[in-house]
C-alpha positions in Angstrom: 113.3 171.0 15.0 116.5 170.2 16.6 119.1 168.9 14.5 120.8 165.6 14.8 123.8 166.1 17.1 126.1 163.9 19.2 127.2 164.4 22.6 129.3 161.9 24.6 129.6 161.2 28.3 132.9 160.8 29.9 133.8 157.0 30.2 134.2 155.8 33.8 137.8 155.2 33.3 138.4 158.9 32.7 136.6 160.3 35.8 139.3 161.9 38.1 139.6 160.8 41.8 140.7 164.6 42.5 140.2 167.9 41.0 142.9 168.7 38.6 142.4 171.8 36.4 144.7 172.2 33.3 145.4 175.9 32.0 146.3 176.2 28.2 146.9 179.2 26.1 144.5 180.1 23.5 145.4 178.5 20.1 144.3 175.8 17.8 145.4 172.9 19.7 143.8 174.1 23.0 140.6 174.6 21.1 140.6 171.1 19.7 141.5 169.7 23.2 138.4 172.0 24.6 136.0 170.6 21.9 137.1 166.9 22.8 136.4 167.6 26.5 132.9 169.3 26.0 132.1 166.2 23.6 132.9 163.9 26.5 130.6 165.7 29.0 133.2 167.9 30.4 133.3 171.5 31.4 135.7 174.3 30.5 136.4 177.9 31.3 136.7 180.2 28.4 137.3 184.0 27.6 134.2 185.6 25.9 133.5 189.2 24.9 132.4 189.9 28.4 133.7 188.0 31.3 135.1 184.6 31.4 132.5 182.0 31.0 131.7 178.3 32.0 130.9 176.2 28.9 129.2 172.9 28.7 127.5 171.2 25.8 124.0 172.9 26.2 122.0 169.8 25.0 123.8 167.4 27.2 121.8 167.1 30.6 124.9 165.7 32.2 127.2 168.4 31.2 124.8 171.1 32.2 124.3 169.5 35.6 128.1 169.7 35.9 128.2 173.4 35.1 125.8 173.9 37.9 128.0 171.8 40.3 131.1 173.8 39.2 129.3 177.2 39.8 127.6 175.8 43.0 124.4 177.6 41.3 120.8 177.4 42.2 119.3 174.5 40.0 116.3 176.7 39.3 118.4 179.6 37.9 118.5 179.2 34.0 122.0 179.2 32.2 122.5 181.3 29.1 123.4 179.5 26.0 125.8 180.4 23.3 125.2 179.4 19.6 127.2 179.9 16.5 125.2 181.7 14.1 121.7 183.6 13.7 120.5 180.9 11.3 121.0 178.1 14.1 118.9 180.0 16.4 115.8 178.2 14.6 117.3 174.7 15.7 117.0 175.6 19.4 114.1 178.0 19.7 110.4 176.8 18.8 109.6 180.6 18.0 111.5 183.5 17.0 109.6 186.8 17.0 110.3 189.2 14.2 111.6 191.8 17.0 113.8 189.1 17.9 115.2 188.5 14.5 115.8 192.5 14.0 117.9 192.7 17.4 119.8 189.8 16.3 120.6 191.1 13.1 122.0 194.4 14.5 123.5 193.3 17.8 125.0 189.9 17.3 127.6 188.8 17.6 127.6 190.9 20.9 126.5 191.2 24.5 122.6 190.9 23.9 121.1 188.0 25.4 117.3 187.0 24.2 115.1 184.8 25.9 112.9 182.7 23.6 110.7 179.6 23.6 113.2 176.7 23.7 113.2 173.7 21.5 112.9 170.3 23.1 116.7 169.5 22.8 117.7 172.0 25.2 117.2 170.0 28.4 114.9 171.5 31.3 118.0 171.2 33.5 119.5 173.9 31.6 116.6 176.5 32.2 115.6 175.6 35.6 112.6 174.0 34.6 111.4 177.1 32.2 110.3 176.7 28.7 112.4 179.4 27.6 116.0 179.9 27.2 118.5 182.9 27.0 120.4 182.9 23.8 123.2 184.8 22.2 126.4 184.9 19.8 129.2 186.2 21.8 131.6 188.4 19.8 134.6 186.2 20.5 136.1 183.6 18.4 136.7 181.0 20.9 133.2 180.6 22.0 131.7 180.6 18.6 134.6 178.3 17.4 133.8 175.7 20.2 130.1 175.6 18.9 131.3 175.0 15.4 133.8 172.3 16.5 131.2 170.3 18.6 128.2 171.0 16.2 126.3 172.0 19.4 125.2 175.3 21.5 127.2 175.7 24.7 126.4 177.2 27.9 127.6 180.7 28.4 127.3 181.4 32.1 129.7 183.7 34.0 133.0 182.0 35.5 132.3 182.4 39.0 131.2 180.6 42.1 127.6 181.9 42.6 127.6 184.9 44.6 131.2 185.8 43.9 132.7 188.5 41.4 132.7 187.1 37.7 136.2 186.0 36.6 138.1 188.6 34.2 141.4 186.8 34.3 142.7 183.1 34.4 144.2 184.0 37.8 140.7 185.1 39.2 139.0 182.1 37.6 141.9 179.7 39.2 141.3 181.2 42.6 137.4 180.5 42.5 137.7 177.0 40.8 141.0 175.4 42.3 139.1 172.8 44.2 136.1 172.3 41.6 135.8 169.6 38.9 136.3 172.0 36.2 138.3 170.5 33.4 140.3 173.0 31.6 140.8 176.8 31.5 141.6 178.5 28.1 143.9 181.5 28.8 142.7 184.4 26.4 144.4 187.3 28.5 142.2 189.7 30.4 138.8 190.6 29.6 138.1 193.5 27.6 134.7 194.1 29.5 133.6 193.5 33.1 129.9 194.1 32.3 127.5 191.3 31.7 125.2 191.2 28.7 122.0 192.8 28.4 118.9 190.3 28.7 115.6 191.1 27.1 112.5 188.9 26.5 109.5 189.6 24.1 105.9 190.2 25.2 103.0 191.6 23.0 105.2 192.7 20.3 107.5 194.6 22.7 110.9 194.1 23.9 111.2 193.9 27.7 114.4 194.4 30.0 115.3 191.7 32.3 118.9 192.8 33.1 120.5 195.8 32.0 124.1 195.4 30.7 126.5 196.4 27.9 123.9 197.3 25.5 121.2 200.1 26.9 117.6 199.8 26.5 117.7 203.3 24.7 120.1 201.8 22.0 117.6 198.9 21.6 114.6 201.3 21.4 116.3 203.7 19.0 117.1 201.0 16.8 113.4 199.7 16.6 112.1 203.2 16.2 114.3 203.6 13.1 113.1 200.1 11.8 109.4 201.2 12.2 110.0 204.7 10.4 
């Protein structure tokens, strides 16, 4: 069951007449500012353990729609979702298979996205109408702290206009989003990896690969073989 959480939409007086994107260095003050923007229904660009990402409150359909708008993303394409810890997964997924718990315990925080049945608090707009959602805990303090400060999961989609290269620096993000309604970019330096997360789902008590990323299927299978021995 989803926990009771508060999400606020931006007051009409706060809507901007033109696109203005602020860039702030990553520190305690900018994280507080980013958290407030997110709670008001805004969208921010943040560094992650892979490439830069576009974050909005994943339980707020208005914020999620804005993420799609900023990225110019096909609304039928699901958005990945960041959570703060393994225990909170039960709040946002209706069913977590035993294999998923094994992978989470060994690869989270890290670049592994697991597609699971979503709870009702994750709006259909976030998942392209699907009843599943891709979850992960990034190995990056900023994303996790924003989940903690807002008390909500956030979207973790890559920072790029759909079809373009994902941003690994603030300059790359600014070039792509200079005319967008993005509210804030947090400068965390250059990304340490340009590779995306690996995406898997679960079927008939087996792990199935959706997208190859940083973590290889051979590493996943090796872990599961060890657990079975």
